[in-house]
N, C-alpha and C positions, 0 to 999 in steps of 0.2 A: 227176697229170701236170702239169708246168709249162706255163704258157701262153706262146705265142710273142709276142715283142716286135718291133715295127716301128719303124724310125727313118727319118724323112723329112728329108733334108738339102738345103737350098737353097744352091746354090753359084753361082759366076760362070760355070759351064759346065753348067747344068741341074740337075735334081733327082735325087739319088742315094738309093735305097732300100736300107737294110740290114735284115736280119732275124736274130733270135736264136731259132731255132725251138723249142729246148728250154729256153730260159731259163738256160742254162749259161755264157753269156759267149762263145759261139762265133758271132761276127757274120759273116754271109755277105752278099755283095753280090747283091741280088736283081734290081735294075734300075737303069738310068740313062736317065731320060726328059728330054725338053725340052733335049737337048744343043744348045749354041750360044746358049742363052738365059741371061740373068742372072736367077736366081730369088731375089728379095730377101726374100720372106716365104712361110712355109708354115703352114697350119693343118690339123689332122686332127680329125675328129669323134670325141671320146672314147668315144661310145656305139656307133659304127660306123666303125672305121678305114679301111674301104674308101672312105669319102667324104673327099676331100682337096681343099683349095683351095690355089692357088699364085698368087703375083704374079710374073709373068715378063715382063720388058721392058715394064713398064707396062700389062700386061693381066692380068685376073683369069681364071684357068683353073680348071675344076672337074672332078673325076674321081669316078665312083661305083664304080670297079672297082680301087681301090688304085693308081691311077696308070698303068694300062695304056693307057687312052685318056682324052683331055681335050676339054672343050668350053669355048668362050669365053663368059664371062659378060658380058653387055652392061649397062653402067652409063650413067647420064645424063651423066657427065663423064669426060674423060680423067684418067689417074692420073699421079702424079709419081714421080720416081726414089726417093723416100723412103716410099712407100706401104707400109703394114704391116697384118697381120691380127692381131686380138685375140679370144680366146674366153673363155667363162665356163663352167668345168667343171661348175658346179652346174646349168646349163641347157645340155646338150651341143649342141643345135642352134642356139644363139645365137652369132653371131660378128659382129665389127665390122671395118670397113675404114677406116683413117685415112690421108688423103693431104693433108697440109698444111691447107687450109681446107675440106676435104670430109670428112664422116663418113657412112658407110653402115652400115645395120644389116640383118642377115638373121636371121630367126627359124626358118628351115627349112634350115639347114646350106648356105647359099649358093645356094639355088634361086631365091629372089627377094630384092630389096633395097629399102630405103627410105632416103631421105636425112634426116639430122638436122642442122639448122642449127648451125653453130659460130660463136662470137664473133669468130673471126679465124683466123689460121694457128696450127696446133697441132702439136706434135711428140712426143706421148706419150699413151697411153690405158691405162686399167686399170679393173677392177671392184673396188670396195672391199668390206669385210666385210659391209656392209649391202646389197650388191647394187646400189649406185649407180654410175653412170657417171662417171668422172673423166678429165679431159684436162688437158694442160699447154700453156699458151700463153705463150711467153716465160719469165719467171721466176715465173709465177702458175699454181697449180693451180685448176681450176674443176670444179664438181660439178653434175650434173643428176640429182636424185633420182628424178624421174618419167619420165625419158627423153623430155621434152617440149620440149627445146631452151631450157629456162629455166636458164641457167647462172649460178651464184653462186660467189664466191671461196671457196676452201677454205684457210683460214688466211691469213697474210700472205705477200707475195711473198718468194721466196728470194733470196739475194745474187747468184746467177748464173742463166743460162738453164737450164731443166730439160731435160735430154737424154732422160730416160726415167722412166717410172713403173713400179713393180714391186709385185706382190702374190703371195702363195703360190697355187699351184693350188687352186682352190676359193674363193679370195678372203678367207676368214676369217683373222684374225690380225694383219695388218700392211699398211700402205700406205707405201711408201718412194719417195723421189725421188732421182735422181742429178743433181747440178748442180755445175758447176765442179770435177769430180773428187771431190766430197764426197757422202756418202750421208746423207739426212735421213729421219726417220720421223715420221708424223703421229700424234700422241697427245694426248689431252686438248684437242682443238680447236686445236692449234698444231703447227708443224713444229719438230722438235728435231734438231740436228746430232748424229750419232754420232761422237764424237771418237776421237782416237788411231789413225786409220787410217795405217799406215806407208807412205804413198805416195798417188798419185792414182789413183782408180778409173776404169777404162775402161768397165766395165759392171758390173751387179749383178743379184742374184736373191734371192728369198726362198723358203725351204723351209718347208712347213707343219708344224705340231706344236703341242703345248701351249705349248712355248717355241719360237717360230719361229727358224730359223737363217738369218742373212744371209750371203751370199757376195759378195765384191767382187773382181773381177779387176783387178790393178794394171797400169798402163800399162808398167812396166818388167819385168813378168813375175811369175808366181805368183798365188795366191789367198789371201785372208784370210777367215777365218770370224769370225762375231760373233753377238751377240744384238741386241735392240732398244735395248740400253743401252751396249754397249761392244764393241770389236774384240779378238780374241785377239792376243797379241804375235807369234805365229809365222806366217810366210808359208809356205803349203803350196806345194811345188814341183809343177809340171806336167811331163808328159813332152815338153815342147818349150821352146825358149828365147824364142820370139817372144811378143808380147802375145796375150792371149785376147780374142777379139772377140765371142763368143757364150757365154752362160750360160743354160741352159734346164732348169728343174726338170721332172721326169717327173711328170705328173698321176696315173699309175697306182701310184706308191709314194712315200711321203713322204720317204724317205731317199735317193732316187736323183736324180741330176742329170747333165746332159751339158755339156761345154765344147768349144769349137772355136777354132781359130786362123785367121788370114788366110792361112796357108800350107797349109791343107787338112788339118789334123790334128783328130781327134775323140777325146775321152776321156770315160769314165764314172766316176762316183763312186757307190758303194753305201752309203757311211757318212756322208752329209751333208757332203761336201766335205773330209773328213779325208785321204783318199788318192784317187788317180786312176789309171786303167788305160787304155792306148791301145785304141781300138776300130778306128780306120782312119787311115792316113796317105796322103798323095799325092793328095788331092782338090784341086780348084780352091778358091780362097778361099771360106770358108763364111760365109754371111750369116744363115742361119736354121735352127733345128732344131725338129722336132715329133716327139714320141714317143707311142706308143700300144701297148696290149696287147690282143691278140685275146681275145674271150670264149671 
């Protein structure tokens, strides 16, 4: 029997929960929580999807019942409007919260937190294939192999400010950076630009696999697939005309990814970004997506 899939969607009007009970692509709207709040980031525990974290209006909220009730998580400092949650699927209970010059770590799925000192304001976070913590500060990526706040440069600075870092679910395979609308991959101790992208990238994602697949959403619409070495020439159309603002690989299956638009559209791809099917329309602007499959 197919396992149920849960989709947590952070929007400008709360957190929307969709479910696909039989795994047949029949998505049902299960709940709409935190209405009236901007939910800028969502994280779900891959080993227990009932545990969910959300950043809503600069507060961290935690649910242990799948989003039915929420408790405020108290941190040492106030959050910023760009705060975001980052997980490590290889260690399901490990989650990070980055808010400019603040980095918090939780090893118990958001129950308790500790602060990790940063070298300055940062705007991206990822876990690389070796399990090391990577952050982006300006146009420089920095790495902390022991999670001891001993940050060292990872390669040379990029030509533009790094907007985001991306790794596949599970971390192994690739570390990519998006800077100035261009996607770079870190290989052989250096950053290398992946050329021939037919446009400027608004966001990107990496799908796991023996040969990782890169997805880049173009600012003028559509998605381009690629490898760590080159982009495919074809722009894959999405079921909307506006730009894609969120790309989110599904940690439960290497071929599955979700995309969303600022106009509240959600789509799913089951073939590594080759084609996309609408899941839901008419939501508020989407800021974050987290997917999980019930055991």
